[in-house]
N, C-alpha and C positions, 0 to 999 in steps of 0.2 A: 808517790802518787798511788791512789787506790786503784786496784785492778778492776777493770770494767766488767759489769755483770752482763752476760749473754742473754739477749732478748729470747724468750721461749718460742714466740710465734707472731709474725707480722700480721697474719690473718686474724688471730684472736685479738691483737692490739686494736685493729681498726674495728672488729666487730663490737667490742666492748666500749668503744668510744663514741659510736653514732646511734641516733635514734633509729627506731625501726624503719621509718620512711627513707631516712638518710642512708641506712645500710642497703636497703633495697635497690636505691639508685646507684650507690657505690658498687654493688655486685654486678648490676647491668653493665656499668662503664668497665670495670676492671676485670671481672671473671667472664663476662659475655652474656650472663643471664641472670635474672633477679633471684632465681631459686636454685640453690646448690643440688637439689634432688637427691636428698640423703636417702641411702638405702638402709633398711633396718638391720641391725646386727643382733644376733642371738645374745640374750642376757647372760647366758653362761660363758659366752666368749668375751664379753665386756669384762666380767669378773676374772676370767682366766688371764686377760691381758693386764688387768690391773694388778693382779697377784704376782705376775712375771715382769712387771715394770716396763711394759711397752704400750704405746698408743695404738688405737685401731679405729679407722674411719672408712666409710663406704659411701660411693656415689653412683648415680646412674647417668649414662649418656644414651638416651633412645634416639631412634631414627624415625623418619615418617613412615607410616604404613604404606606398603606397596601391594599392588594387585598381582604381580607376577613373581615376587620373590618373598619367601618367608623371612622373618627376622633372623639375623645371625648373631645371636647373643652369646657373648664370652666373658667370663669373670676373670679379671687380671689382678693379680696381687704384686706390689712392689715393696721390698723390705729395706729399710734403713737401720743401721745399728752401729754402736761403738764397739771397740775391742773390749774384752772381758777382764783381762788381768794385765799386770804391767809387762812392758816389753823386755825386761831383763829375765824373764822366766824362760825355761826351756821351750824349744819351738813346739814340740808335740803337745805340751801343756797350754800354750797359747792357743793353738788351733783347736784343741779339744774343748777349751772353755768357750770358744766362739760357736762351735758345733752345738754346745749344750743350750746356749741361748736361742740360736737359730731353730732349733728343733721345736721349741714352744711356739714360735711365730709361724712355722709352716703348719704345725697342727691347728692353730687358729684359723689359718687360711683355708685349710682343707675342710674344716668345719663349716665354713661360709661357702663352700662350693666353688672355690677358686679353681680355674682351669689352667692358667699359666702363672708362673711366679719368675720374677727376676730379682736377683740380688745385687748389691752394689759392686762397683769395681774392686777387685782383689779382696773379696769379702772375707775370706778365711784367714787373713794376716793383718797386721798393722801395715800402714801405708809408709813403709820404711825407706822409700826411694830417695827421700830428701837427704838421707845420710851418706849416700855414695859408698857406704860399707858393703863389701860383698858378703862378708860373714858377719852374723849367722843368717842374714836375711835371704840369701840365695836358697837356703835350706827349705824355704817355704815352697819353691818351685816344684811342680808336680805333673805327672802325665795327665794329658787331656782325656784319656781313655779310661784308665783305671787308678788314678791317684786318689788320695784319701778324701778330698772334697767331693770328687765325682762319685765315688763309692757311697759316701754318706748320703748324697742327694738321690742316687738311683733308687734307694730304698723308698723314699717318699714318693717319687714319680710313680713307681709301680703300685705302691699301696693305695694311693690316692687317685691314680689315673690322671695326673697333671703334668704338663710340660714345665720343666724348670731350667732357667738360664743361670748358669754358673760361671761368673767372671773370675778367672783365677790367674796366678802366676804360672804359666806352662813352662815344663822342661821337656824340650824335644830331643829325645835320646837318638832318634834316627839321624838327625842332622847335627852332629857334633855336640850334643848336650847344650844347645843354644836355649835362650829364655825368651819368652814371648809374653805379652800381655793379651790374654785370650778369654773369649766367652765361649763356654761349652754349652750346647743345647741337648738337653736330655728329654726324650719324648715320654708319653704317658705309660710306656711299657718298661721304663727304666733303661733304655737303650741311648747311647750316645748317637744323635743324629748328625752331628758335625759340629764344626768351630768356626769362629771368626776371630781374626787378630786385629789388634787395634791399629787403625790406619795412620793416625797423626799422634806424634809423640811430642810433648811439651818441652821446651827449654827456656823456662821462665821462672823466676823466683827459686824457690826451694824444690820445684818440681824437676829433679835431676834424673828423670827416668831413663834417659839415653845411656846412662852408665850401665844399665842392666839389659835393655832391649831396644831394638830399633823398630822402624815402621813394618807393619804387618804385610803379608803377602797373600791374603786370602780373597781380595777384591771387596765386593759388596753382596755377599750372599744373603738370599732370603730363604727362610726355612718354611716349607709348607707343612704345617702341622695339622693335626686334627681340628684344632680350634681357629686356624687362620694363618695367614702368611705373616711371619715375623721376622724382624731384623734387629741387629744390635750395633749401635753407634756408640763406641766405648769412649767415655769421658771427653778428652780434648777434641775428638772429631766433631763435637757440637759446635765448635768455633768455625767449622768449615761448611759452608752451605752446599757445595758440590758433593760433600760426603753424604749429607741427608738426601740430596737429590738422586744419587745413584741407587739408594735403597728404594726410593719411590720408582725409578725407572724399571727396576727389577721386580716390582709388583708388591712391595711391602704394604700391609694394612695397619700393622702396629710396629713402631720402632722404639725400642728400649735404649735409654742412655745411662747406663750404670757409670757412676762417677765418684771421684774423690777430690773435693775442691774446698778451699778454705776462705774465710770471710774476709781476710784482708786483701784478696785478689780479685775474685770473680763474682761476688755475690749480687752485685748490680746487674750482672748480665744473665744470672741464672734464670730469672722468671721470663726472659725475653726469647733466648735462642731456640729452645725446644718448641716453645710455642709458635714462633715464626716458622719453624720448620714443619710443623703440623699444618699450618695454614697454606704454606707454599706448595706442599706436596700432597695435600688432601688425605693425610692418614693420621692416625692416633700416635702421639708421643708420650712416653713414660720416663720421667726424669728421676733418677735415684741417686742420692748423695749420702755418704756416711755421716755419722755425728760423733761429737766428742773432741777432745784434744789429746793427742798421743805424744808421750814424752819418751825420748830415747835415752840409752845409758851414756852415750857420748855426745859431746857437742859437735855441731857441724855449722859450716858457712856455705855460702852459694855465690861468693865472688861478687856480692852487691854492695859491699861497704858496711854492712850492718854487723853488729857484735855476734859472736858465736853463740849459738843457742841449742837447747835440746828439744824444743816443741816446734812442730810444723806449722801450728795455727790451729784455729777452731774449724772443725768440719761442721758445716751449719745445716745439715739435713735439708728440710724444706722440700722434700720430694713431692712430686705433683704430676697429674696427667692432663693432657690437652687433646681435645677432640678436633677432627678435621676442619670444623668450622671456627676454630680459635677459641671456643669456650674451654675454661679449665677448672680444676678443682682447687680448693684451698690446699695449702701445702702441709705437710707434716711438721712436727716440731723442729725447732732449730737446734735442740740439745737432748733429745730423748729417742730411743729406739721406737720404731713404729711400723705398722702394716697399714698400707693404703689399698683398699679394694675399689675397683672400678667395674661396673657392669656396661660393657660396650656392645652396641649394635653395629657390626661391621658393614652393614648396608649404608651407613652414613657416609663411608668413603666415596662411593660412586655417586651418591646424591649430592654431595659438595662438589664433585668434579663436574657434575651437570649444571649446578647453580652458577659456580664462578668460572668455569672453564679454564683453569690455570694449566692443566696438563695439555689441553688442546691448543693453548696459545703460547706455550713456552718456548717454541723455536729451537728445539735441540739441534736441529740441521745448521742453523745460523752460528750457534756458539760452538758446535763441534768444529766447523770450519774455522772459526776465529781462534780457537784454542790451538788447533793443529799448527796454525801459523805462529802463535805466540810463543810456543815451546822451542822454536827454532832459534839457534844462536844469532843468526842474522836478522832476526825480527826487528821491524821499525814500528813504534806505536803510531796508531792511527790519529795523529794530531794535526788539525788544520791551523795553520799560523797565518797571521796577518801579513799580507804582501807588502 
């Protein structure tokens, strides 16, 4: 049987299949607005991206003009990418090859005036957690303070005055050399502001991550940066509405969702979950997924009855951004590196809260009391039965 060809872009497929009037109506229904509000990209950057084999796109999310507040404009860049060399190469070479390609994408983002960058989950390594092998993959784990990935990105933060979110495999030397799935936040001076560890760990399909690390212990931190209040909901946390909720409760204006997920499992959910979270919590969400198919030296299984295999599956990219009103950008490619830039007016968060009243009517007190009861061993479900 012939191997299936990966679709490059759902958004382009639709755009190329409809008439102009049909596309306008489709955009209104699906994306939430007729016009994508493209932002012009420097011609030199378009050529630079083409030369370095990555896509670049930019969109605007304006807010209504207010009398008492100035616009709070921030440019956000999210980066999706594949690994650069085969997974049987030395660890240092694999990491450096990824650094080399990411350097160019960050430079392009800086040339477009991006203020905040977020990379994908475990960006500086292959997503090897499917293998359940400890060696050599645990050697990618690094310090969240001065590890090679953090040191690499500090230079760009300081040089370009941007905040960079770096999701890594963290080695915690202070607490027994344990490993965590962690997002490090580096401020515009090249200093580590703090970190957030992944709250929810999958145990489904080939996602054997609990072999390496458990659930995080950092709560739901929001980082108050020069450019706005940001938070990171790492990968599998997007399936948990209360995870999104708590970042909103703590005041987040932009929540990033750096991910690594494959087409055979989650693609039908991808365009829904972060968008729902943006609507429910009246903040911006930025969804980032890696691209490509990663092949490992040794076969592995996952106890699901399927034959042993060396490939995890196709990481389908499709990174996108959603505004608090539910409008969203088209996604990046399903099979190519890319930089998605969005110009956000953070005033839109409060404006949507005023319009829809979701935070005013969410009844945290009611749910807090109900959940307090539900976690007790003797809890009885509130079910009314026919007498």
